[in-house]
Steps between C-alpha positions, in 0.01 A plus 500: 500500500608713785597861426713742696461877526784729399474879484125480481503237225417133520767280348487124469718293732811397295484145637145454379579648160789261457297203624214548255717618213764230530240226531320628189828531311609144583153374397533689169838342441360153573203551268659705221877468516710792384342779294518387135554843345673816620654331806634782724809294590586471131453874467732556795755272335491707181540823694786351704665392179482857367650632824778241478592619152523854639691428822709195421864524601728212598489626858323397821409858587312552177328165554390614844360823353315289244341287773397803705348679198304195377387338826482821706324697232239227450440461872472879532228521235314214670522680833358820352208315340437300820508813711260681270242223549557434870168663610303301242454145628363331190757663277784405736390140510458489121848648450655246743315217323609611154862545600503166688361323193762671284806414711407144589590223259405179669248382244723572205782322680291188540377521142852515358618218726209281397564577134853363529369202697237434236761496226710257701198279563434491127859395441593817317822605666579757231181693569574483873842653428337778301263582791753477780660848446162652575547379857872551557818614332650154493646365174254214402720344234648171610251458788317168516144449625597468866732803491228712343252389769752590767549847343124555496461402865789732601347785302157446656659506845704816442223690322245416764702740715582751227163506324256453792621499861759778478250737342237426765755554776599844366134583437435429869790726598439784258163463327485581129848669496645189663344273238622713217848548639552127552395416144716782360807377687436144398459602137822701506689201635365287214606765247846606621580296812659205320879465464538588133799713394269798441323476833770365736554846653198693376255238629671446836273739689181357350612146592588592857179699542302197381682285759396739777143536378459125454643402841177507711285344229747214446502411870124515523470285188733240647301481823165484318629229263598296802150549651309437177713214371393241753856426617603799714785333685655376178456836322639705787788255539588550134495874550729487801738255338510618137373855453826672594691302238301653213667801332179703523404616852133484409465216254686272742237486780211480255639225282619304804154524658330384180750216462428384856124547470484301174759243608725565198855611422556840337817678394804344333663596170324785312573701184415870462578680176802281427623507862500167687436516874542210743258577781457298816224244524198610704287238675775242480290230663231519229465327167565649153224722359244324288242633254216476749687730738431799275130481579576442869721810504233713331241390754737568785570845356126581492455393862800707607353803319166466678669462838720801430196713434355398837824567687563837335143621549506389866831676549382823344174500699687426825751778434220742434321400816815550709560840344148614583538384858824694542336813350222499761 
């Protein structure tokens, strides 16, 4: 691992630290899944809940303050810790690996999706309905087997960006603080970014911040899904044709790319917390989702995650190389 000299000290090259740490973190996620006890993201959620109780007002400005305090404060702490270890190569790599493992959720995503698929395969639709809320906020009551399978595939697609690729992208941009900030923003959106009466104004800033933070990861996810899915022309065609019709600026490209890559139709009528939404169909030339497509979506998600690691590491190393050349 190449080191650079700064003020008489030798510090590890940030690109190399991210490369080794992110690879180790993704491997830990693949082998172990999420930490079983004391998950830092759960701890952040509890702290953010306490801050919400303190700051909540039915006002966008207070919601913006909440987002800055929670996401900015967490990223600031991560930056201080990372800076304190920057001249210690092994410690910096270990910190990056631990944080990467913590913020990624690809293995847990696949495990939850397969659990729902297993219940459907066993003919137990009620159990599948019980498991579905672990993947998404959709109302499972009244969904038949095919509708549940479609919801799972859509959730796998969207969360491949949110739980894997987006975090790696921001890790490549900002190291440990970037990883932590992205997961904090994504968690805040899940907590207060929905359109409930309590959070319609207060959660506005968190939702918009999540849209901004998720933008690059969603586009990279769509491209990588097209590459890894075996039907790039069909997937990219679905993105160009359908993505802009989706109400979410980030879920649209990702779900359209997965729909095209898998050759299925996603979207349509959905129910969230009693609200019914009629969304456009994505991948209109494909067939309806079947049970077997859950496993196909999980495998595609894993391939996309591995490719994303390679792209993000290569980008970080190239950026570091260009910076060093300019400094000479």
